[in-house]
C-alpha positions as CSV (number, residue, x, y, z in Angstrom):
1,M,12.2,-11.6,30.8
2,K,11.2,-14.9,32.4
3,A,8.2,-15.1,30.1
4,L,10.4,-14.6,27.1
5,E,12.8,-17.3,28.3
6,I,9.9,-19.7,28.7
7,A,8.7,-18.7,25.2
8,R,12.1,-19.4,23.8
9,V,12.5,-22.8,25.4
10,E,8.8,-23.7,24.5
11,F,9.1,-22.6,20.9
12,G,12.3,-24.7,20.5
13,N,10.6,-27.7,21.9
14,I,7.6,-27.3,19.6
15,V,9.4,-26.8,16.3
16,R,11.7,-29.8,17.1
17,S,8.8,-32.1,17.9
18,N,7.6,-34.8,15.6
19,K,4.1,-33.5,15.8
20,F,5.0,-30.1,14.5
21,L,7.2,-31.6,11.6
22,A,4.3,-33.9,10.7
23,I,1.8,-31.0,10.7
24,V,4.0,-28.9,8.4
25,A,4.8,-31.7,6.0
26,I,1.1,-32.8,5.6
27,F,-0.1,-29.2,5.3
28,T,2.5,-28.4,2.7
29,L,1.7,-31.5,0.6
30,M,-2.0,-30.7,0.7
31,L,-1.5,-27.1,-0.3
32,F,0.8,-28.1,-3.1
33,S,-1.7,-30.6,-4.4
34,G,-4.2,-27.9,-4.5
35,L,-1.8,-25.5,-6.2
36,C,-1.2,-28.0,-9.0
37,K,-4.6,-26.8,-10.3
38,V,-2.9,-23.5,-11.1
39,T,-0.9,-25.3,-13.8
40,E,-4.0,-26.4,-15.7
41,P,-4.6,-24.3,-18.9
42,T,-7.2,-21.6,-18.9
43,P,-10.0,-22.7,-21.3
44,M,-10.7,-19.1,-22.3
45,V,-8.3,-16.2,-22.9
46,S,-9.6,-12.6,-22.8
47,I,-9.2,-10.3,-25.8
48,G,-6.0,-8.3,-25.5
49,A,-3.9,-11.0,-23.9
50,T,-1.1,-11.7,-26.3
51,T,-0.3,-15.2,-24.9
52,P,-1.7,-17.6,-22.4
53,E,1.4,-17.0,-20.3
54,V,0.5,-13.3,-20.0
55,Q,-3.1,-14.2,-19.1
56,G,-1.8,-16.6,-16.5
57,T,0.5,-13.9,-15.0
58,E,-2.3,-11.4,-14.7
59,K,-4.5,-13.8,-12.8
60,L,-1.9,-15.8,-10.9
61,G,-2.9,-14.4,-7.5
62,L,-6.6,-15.1,-8.0
63,K,-5.9,-18.5,-9.4
64,V,-3.8,-19.4,-6.4
65,I,-6.4,-18.3,-3.9
66,N,-9.1,-20.1,-5.8
67,S,-7.0,-23.3,-6.0
68,I,-6.1,-23.5,-2.3
69,G,-9.1,-21.8,-0.7
70,E,-10.9,-25.1,0.1
71,Y,-7.7,-26.7,1.5
72,V,-7.0,-23.6,3.7
73,L,-10.6,-23.7,5.0
74,M,-10.3,-27.4,5.8
75,F,-6.8,-27.8,7.2
76,V,-5.8,-24.4,8.8
77,P,-8.3,-25.0,11.7
78,L,-6.9,-28.5,12.2
79,V,-3.3,-27.2,12.2
80,A,-4.2,-24.5,14.8
81,I,-6.1,-27.0,17.0
82,M,-3.3,-29.5,16.9
83,L,-0.8,-26.9,18.0
84,G,-3.0,-25.5,20.8
85,F,-5.0,-28.3,22.3
86,D,-2.3,-29.3,24.8
87,A,-0.5,-25.9,25.2
88,I,-1.5,-25.7,28.9
89,S,-3.0,-29.1,29.7
90,S,0.2,-31.0,28.9
91,K,2.2,-28.9,31.4
92,V,-0.4,-29.7,34.1
93,E,-0.6,-33.4,33.2
94,K,3.2,-33.8,33.2
95,G,3.7,-31.7,36.3
96,I,5.7,-29.0,34.5
97,A,3.5,-26.2,35.6
98,R,3.7,-27.2,39.2
99,T,7.6,-27.5,39.0
100,L,7.8,-24.0,37.4
101,L,5.5,-22.5,40.0
102,A,7.8,-23.9,42.7
103,Q,10.5,-21.7,41.2
104,P,10.5,-17.9,41.3
105,V,8.2,-17.9,38.3
106,F,4.7,-16.4,38.4
107,R,1.6,-17.8,36.6
108,D,1.4,-14.9,34.2
109,H,5.0,-15.7,33.1
110,I,4.0,-19.2,32.2
111,I,0.8,-18.4,30.4
112,V,2.4,-15.4,28.5
113,G,5.5,-17.4,27.5
114,T,3.3,-20.3,26.3
115,F,1.1,-17.9,24.3
116,V,4.1,-16.3,22.6
117,A,5.7,-19.6,21.8
118,G,2.4,-21.0,20.5
119,L,1.8,-17.9,18.3
120,M,5.3,-18.2,16.9
121,S,4.9,-21.9,16.1
122,L,1.4,-21.2,14.6
123,I,2.8,-18.6,12.3
124,A,5.6,-21.0,11.3
125,G,3.2,-23.9,10.9
126,V,0.8,-21.9,8.7
127,V,3.0,-19.4,6.8
128,M,5.9,-21.7,6.1
129,P,3.8,-24.3,4.2
130,L,2.0,-21.5,2.3
131,A,5.2,-19.8,1.3
132,L,6.9,-23.1,0.3
133,S,3.9,-24.5,-1.7
134,L,3.5,-21.1,-3.4
135,S,7.2,-21.0,-4.3
136,L,6.9,-24.5,-5.8
137,A,3.8,-23.5,-7.8
138,V,5.6,-20.5,-9.2
139,L,8.6,-22.6,-10.3
140,L,6.2,-25.1,-12.0
141,L,4.5,-22.2,-13.9
142,R,7.9,-20.7,-14.8
143,I,6.5,-17.2,-14.6
144,T,7.3,-14.1,-12.6
145,P,4.4,-12.9,-10.5
146,S,3.4,-9.3,-10.9
147,L,3.4,-6.8,-8.0
148,T,-0.3,-7.1,-7.8
149,D,-0.1,-10.8,-7.5
150,V,2.5,-10.6,-4.7
151,A,0.4,-8.0,-2.8
152,L,-2.7,-10.1,-3.1
153,I,-1.0,-13.3,-1.9
154,I,0.7,-11.5,1.0
155,T,-2.7,-10.1,2.0
156,Y,-4.2,-13.5,1.8
157,I,-1.5,-15.1,3.9
158,G,-2.1,-12.4,6.5
159,V,-5.8,-13.2,6.6
160,V,-5.1,-16.9,6.8
161,A,-2.9,-16.2,9.8
162,V,-5.7,-14.3,11.6
163,F,-8.1,-17.2,10.8
164,A,-5.6,-19.7,12.3
165,L,-5.2,-17.5,15.3
166,A,-8.9,-17.6,16.1
167,Y,-8.9,-21.4,16.2
168,Y,-5.6,-21.6,18.0
169,T,-6.9,-19.3,20.8
170,L,-10.0,-21.4,21.0
171,S,-8.1,-24.7,21.5
172,V,-5.8,-23.0,24.1
173,F,-8.9,-21.9,26.0
174,F,-10.2,-25.4,26.2
175,S,-6.7,-26.6,27.2
176,T,-6.6,-24.1,30.0
177,V,-10.1,-24.7,31.2
178,M,-10.1,-28.5,31.1
179,Y,-6.5,-29.3,32.1
180,N,-6.9,-32.4,30.0
181,S,-5.4,-32.8,26.5
182,V,-7.8,-35.4,25.3
183,K,-10.9,-33.5,26.4
184,S,-9.4,-30.3,25.0
185,L,-8.8,-31.9,21.6
186,V,-12.3,-33.4,21.5
187,A,-14.0,-30.1,22.4
188,S,-11.9,-28.2,19.8
189,I,-12.7,-30.7,17.1
190,L,-16.4,-30.6,18.0
191,V,-16.5,-26.8,17.7
192,W,-14.7,-27.0,14.4
193,L,-17.1,-29.6,13.0
194,F,-20.1,-27.6,14.2
195,S,-18.8,-24.4,12.7
196,S,-17.6,-25.8,9.4
197,F,-20.2,-28.5,8.6
198,M,-23.2,-28.6,10.9
199,L,-24.2,-25.0,11.2
200,P,-24.4,-24.2,7.4
201,R,-26.7,-27.2,7.0
202,L,-28.8,-26.5,10.1
203,S,-29.3,-22.9,9.1
204,S,-31.6,-23.9,6.2
205,A,-33.7,-26.0,8.5
206,I,-33.9,-23.3,11.2
207,I,-34.9,-20.7,8.6
208,R,-37.6,-23.0,7.2
209,L,-39.1,-23.3,10.7
210,V,-39.1,-19.5,11.1
211,L,-40.3,-18.5,7.7
212,G,-42.2,-21.5,6.7
213,P,-41.9,-23.3,3.4
214,P,-40.7,-21.3,0.4
215,K,-43.2,-19.5,-1.8
216,Y,-43.2,-19.8,-5.6
217,E,-44.9,-18.1,-8.4
218,Q,-45.4,-19.3,-12.0
219,V,-43.6,-17.6,-14.8
220,Q,-44.5,-18.2,-18.4
221,M,-41.4,-18.5,-20.7
222,G,-42.6,-19.4,-24.2
223,Q,-44.2,-22.8,-24.0
224,M,-42.5,-23.6,-20.6
225,V,-43.9,-22.7,-17.2
226,L,-41.2,-22.1,-14.5
227,L,-41.5,-21.7,-10.8
228,K,-39.8,-18.6,-9.4
229,A,-39.1,-18.2,-5.7
230,D,-40.8,-15.2,-4.1
231,P,-38.2,-12.3,-4.0
232,D,-39.3,-11.2,-0.5
233,Y,-39.0,-14.7,0.9
234,M,-35.5,-15.2,-0.6
235,K,-34.4,-11.8,0.8
236,K,-35.5,-12.8,4.3
237,F,-33.9,-16.2,3.8
238,F,-30.5,-14.9,3.0
239,E,-30.6,-12.3,5.7
240,L,-31.4,-14.9,8.4
241,R,-28.9,-17.2,7.0
242,S,-26.2,-14.6,7.2
243,K,-27.1,-13.9,10.8
244,I,-27.0,-17.5,11.8
245,L,-23.7,-18.2,10.0
246,S,-22.1,-15.2,11.7
247,L,-21.8,-17.5,14.7
248,S,-19.2,-19.5,12.6
249,L,-15.5,-18.5,12.4
250,D,-15.4,-20.1,9.0
251,H,-18.1,-17.7,7.7
252,H,-16.1,-14.6,8.6
253,F,-13.1,-16.0,6.8
254,N,-15.1,-16.9,3.8
255,M,-16.4,-13.3,3.6
256,I,-12.9,-12.0,3.4
257,Q,-11.7,-14.7,1.0
258,S,-14.7,-14.0,-1.3
259,Q,-13.8,-10.4,-1.5
260,L,-10.2,-11.2,-2.4
261,L,-11.4,-13.6,-5.1
262,M,-13.4,-10.8,-6.7
263,G,-10.1,-9.0,-7.3
264,M,-11.2,-5.8,-5.6
265,G,-9.3,-6.2,-2.3
266,I,-10.9,-6.1,1.1
267,N,-13.7,-3.6,1.1
268,D,-15.6,-4.9,4.2
269,Y,-13.4,-5.5,7.2
270,T,-16.2,-6.8,9.4
271,G,-15.1,-10.5,9.2
272,L,-11.5,-9.6,9.9
273,I,-12.4,-7.5,12.9
274,V,-14.6,-10.2,14.3
275,L,-11.8,-12.8,14.0
276,I,-9.3,-10.4,15.7
277,I,-11.7,-9.5,18.5
278,F,-12.7,-13.1,19.1
279,S,-9.0,-14.1,19.4
280,L,-8.2,-11.3,21.8
281,A,-11.2,-12.1,24.0
282,V,-10.5,-15.8,24.2
283,L,-6.8,-15.2,24.9
284,I,-7.7,-12.8,27.8
285,A,-10.2,-15.4,29.1
286,S,-7.6,-18.1,29.0
287,F,-5.1,-15.8,30.9
288,I,-7.6,-15.0,33.6
289,V,-8.6,-18.7,34.1
290,F,-5.0,-19.9,34.3
291,V,-3.9,-17.1,36.7
292,K,-6.8,-17.6,39.1
293,R,-7.1,-21.4,38.9
294,E,-5.2,-23.6,41.3
295,V,-2.7,-26.0,39.6
296,R,-2.5,-29.4,41.3
């Protein structure tokens, strides 16, 4: 019960803070600017669609995901990091943890209460902007989403929440280990930059060192001679690239998002399972570190 009381107080402090309000406002505006693309007319209408509005209704869910996918990939990790980088360290820096421990409150109460409050604020900080921006987009389109669209968007929001959880737990781990908000923020940002930007580019250089330069063969097409990459080389290239990128949280989210964009639902749950297992493992590690480490 003490953990729940700490969570209640902590959640109230978070959602009333200027930081949280600013995060929600900025994230909502960015998502809404992306969703404005949904209002653009479709250049081609498939045979059988009686009107463009019908065509838009059928593909609303896919158009929404396609429009905000890049914004979600860019800003959701930042939202999660901003909510988690000082979750524990701020309590140590301000002496709150030491004051609480002087009361009949155990360490596990503090860490569990902080986790619960953080997860609730994370859901609010990610799901609320998504729901609000989606509602605004639907109003602009003046259409009623189909049940398929609603199911697809709800599934996507759930996947985004899991993706955000992975980055949140990572930032909380740094906050717990370092007991310093600035260092925790820097470490979290560096991991995000490496995962999102550096690793995809480094992967090509690493593969070239392993496989050597690409091999090409000449293909005659009429009067033109084209260079075609060796199929075996390209197969090995993409296999190695997939293994290297599996170290990135963004890669696993992209795998799920790509499946949803194909309109076939989630067929391969590997990426989702990896994100969930990663989040649980990091949360447990943070719990163990905080419970066993001395608070000064």
